Z-matrix of the N, CA and C atoms (Angstrom, degrees):
N
C 1 1.398
C 2 1.487 1 110.71
N 3 1.269 2 116.31 1 136.19
C 4 1.434 3 124.36 2 177.62
C 5 1.507 4 112.40 3 -78.96
N 6 1.336 5 115.64 4 152.49
C 7 1.491 6 122.25 5 -174.73
C 8 1.554 7 106.58 6 -83.40
N 9 1.281 8 120.53 7 -20.33
C 10 1.436 9 121.97 8 -178.85
C 11 1.500 10 111.42 9 -131.92
N 12 1.346 11 115.68 10 142.53
C 13 1.465 12 116.40 11 173.15
C 14 1.531 13 108.69 12 -83.05
N 15 1.357 14 114.22 13 172.32
C 16 1.542 15 117.43 14 178.37
C 17 1.498 16 113.94 15 -67.31
N 18 1.337 17 115.53 16 -19.29
C 19 1.471 18 119.56 17 -172.78
C 20 1.481 19 107.52 18 -115.44
N 21 1.287 20 116.57 19 132.96
C 22 1.496 21 120.95 20 176.42
C 23 1.593 22 105.62 21 -102.60
N 24 1.233 23 114.42 22 116.26
C 25 1.459 24 120.91 23 -175.80
C 26 1.579 25 108.16 24 -96.29
N 27 1.371 26 117.01 25 165.18
C 28 1.456 27 126.62 26 -177.27
C 29 1.523 28 106.71 27 -60.89
N 30 1.313 29 123.06 28 -47.28
C 31 1.435 30 119.17 29 -176.64
C 32 1.502 31 110.79 30 -62.09
N 33 1.328 32 117.20 31 -34.69
C 34 1.475 33 121.47 32 178.26
C 35 1.560 34 113.27 33 -62.90
N 36 1.343 35 113.83 34 -38.34
C 37 1.492 36 119.51 35 173.46
C 38 1.445 37 112.54 36 -65.05
N 39 1.351 38 115.13 37 -45.50
C 40 1.517 39 122.47 38 -177.85
C 41 1.481 40 107.01 39 -61.28
N 42 1.303 41 120.77 40 -46.58
C 43 1.452 42 124.78 41 175.63
C 44 1.562 43 110.54 42 -49.95
N 45 1.393 44 111.82 43 -51.96
C 46 1.425 45 118.56 44 -178.03
C 47 1.525 46 115.12 45 -58.89
N 48 1.392 47 112.87 46 -38.94
C 49 1.512 48 122.01 47 179.24
C 50 1.584 49 108.25 48 -63.87
N 51 1.351 50 112.72 49 -41.12
C 52 1.488 51 118.18 50 -177.82
C 53 1.555 52 108.75 51 -65.54
N 54 1.355 53 116.86 52 -44.98
C 55 1.465 54 120.31 53 178.68
C 56 1.565 55 109.76 54 -62.68
N 57 1.321 56 117.22 55 -46.63
C 58 1.480 57 117.97 56 176.44
C 59 1.571 58 113.54 57 -59.37
N 60 1.263 59 116.17 58 -40.94
C 61 1.497 60 122.46 59 177.70
C 62 1.490 61 110.48 60 -57.03
N 63 1.348 62 116.36 61 -49.67
C 64 1.484 63 124.65 62 -178.92
C 65 1.551 64 109.92 63 -64.23
N 66 1.381 65 117.85 64 -40.50
C 67 1.455 66 118.80 65 177.90
C 68 1.555 67 110.00 66 -64.96
N 69 1.296 68 119.68 67 -45.41
C 70 1.443 69 123.19 68 -175.58
C 71 1.579 70 105.48 69 -64.64
N 72 1.335 71 118.11 70 -39.08
C 73 1.398 72 118.82 71 -178.36
C 74 1.572 73 109.74 72 -64.55
N 75 1.295 74 114.32 73 -44.71
C 76 1.495 75 117.84 74 177.35
C 77 1.527 76 113.97 75 -60.28
N 78 1.389 77 115.09 76 -36.44
C 79 1.474 78 121.04 77 -176.49
C 80 1.527 79 108.08 78 -76.26
N 81 1.378 80 118.28 79 -45.30
C 82 1.451 81 118.37 80 -171.51
C 83 1.467 82 112.24 81 -104.87
N 84 1.256 83 121.59 82 -25.32
C 85 1.475 84 127.62 83 177.49
C 86 1.553 85 110.00 84 35.10
N 87 1.339 86 115.67 85 64.87
C 88 1.505 87 116.84 86 -176.27
C 89 1.603 88 109.17 87 -111.81
N 90 1.247 89 112.04 88 156.04
C 91 1.458 90 116.28 89 173.53
C 92 1.566 91 104.97 90 -121.23
N 93 1.384 92 115.71 91 167.05
C 94 1.436 93 119.39 92 -179.94
C 95 1.565 94 119.39 93 -47.35
N 96 1.396 95 112.52 94 -37.56
C 97 1.466 96 115.86 95 -177.13
C 98 1.514 97 108.21 96 -71.54
N 99 1.351 98 117.76 97 -40.39
C 100 1.467 99 122.90 98 177.46
C 101 1.463 100 112.03 99 -58.36
N 102 1.341 101 115.25 100 -41.29
C 103 1.446 102 121.65 101 -178.43
C 104 1.551 103 109.68 102 -68.52
N 105 1.293 104 117.69 103 -38.93
C 106 1.510 105 118.96 104 178.03
C 107 1.564 106 109.39 105 -66.69
N 108 1.340 107 117.01 106 -41.04
C 109 1.395 108 117.87 107 178.31
C 110 1.539 109 113.23 108 -65.23
N 111 1.352 110 118.90 109 -38.83
C 112 1.466 111 122.49 110 176.53
C 113 1.566 112 110.80 111 -67.08
N 114 1.351 113 117.41 112 -41.14
C 115 1.434 114 118.52 113 175.60
C 116 1.537 115 110.38 114 -61.48
N 117 1.274 116 122.46 115 -40.01
C 118 1.438 117 125.52 116 178.47
C 119 1.514 118 113.24 117 -59.83
N 120 1.446 119 111.00 118 -41.07
C 121 1.476 120 117.99 119 177.74
C 122 1.495 121 111.08 120 -62.89
N 123 1.363 122 117.53 121 -47.54
C 124 1.455 123 122.89 122 177.30
C 125 1.517 124 111.16 123 -55.18
N 126 1.372 125 114.94 124 -48.20
C 127 1.460 126 120.49 125 178.66
C 128 1.559 127 112.15 126 -58.92
N 129 1.331 128 115.11 127 -40.07
C 130 1.511 129 118.66 128 -177.50
C 131 1.411 130 106.82 129 -68.89
N 132 1.374 131 122.17 130 -33.98
C 133 1.436 132 125.01 131 173.83
C 134 1.518 133 116.54 132 -75.38
N 135 1.263 134 115.69 133 -0.22
C 136 1.522 135 128.40 134 -173.82
C 137 1.488 136 107.43 135 51.62
N 138 1.291 137 116.13 136 45.81
C 139 1.499 138 120.08 137 172.70
C 140 1.518 139 111.13 138 78.31
N 141 1.257 140 120.52 139 -0.60
C 142 1.527 141 121.45 140 -178.62
C 143 1.542 142 106.86 141 -73.78
N 144 1.381 143 118.33 142 147.60
C 145 1.424 144 117.89 143 179.38
C 146 1.546 145 111.46 144 -67.85
N 147 1.311 146 119.35 145 143.00
C 148 1.389 147 123.39 146 172.05
C 149 1.453 148 111.56 147 -95.75
N 150 1.329 149 122.81 148 -160.18
C 151 1.386 150 125.08 149 172.02
C 152 1.512 151 110.13 150 -72.78
N 153 1.267 152 118.41 151 147.68
C 154 1.450 153 121.83 152 -175.20
C 155 1.439 154 109.00 153 -109.75
N 156 1.306 155 119.35 154 125.85
C 157 1.416 156 125.69 155 168.55
C 158 1.514 157 111.08 156 -150.82
N 159 1.290 158 116.53 157 149.32
C 160 1.489 159 122.15 158 -178.87
C 161 1.458 160 109.29 159 -146.82
N 162 1.319 161 118.78 160 133.88
C 163 1.467 162 122.09 161 170.76
C 164 1.488 163 109.17 162 -94.68
N 165 1.327 164 116.85 163 118.41
C 166 1.458 165 120.13 164 179.29
C 167 1.577 166 107.58 165 -86.97
N 168 1.297 167 119.96 166 130.98
C 169 1.475 168 121.17 167 -175.00
C 170 1.515 169 114.41 168 -73.50
N 171 1.281 170 120.70 169 7.91
C 172 1.504 171 121.39 170 -178.14
C 173 1.432 172 111.86 171 -139.46
């Protein structure tokens, strides 16, 4: 049995979006205040990359 049908239906896409949303939440776990703080940091660096680090939740 194949894992995908020949046709991708709207409910399939919406399920995928929900899975992606949950995965991004688990990885980044941000709230609006954190996002504003991070945006201010990027603005202060004038868009230049800072140090990169990420905590993966698994």
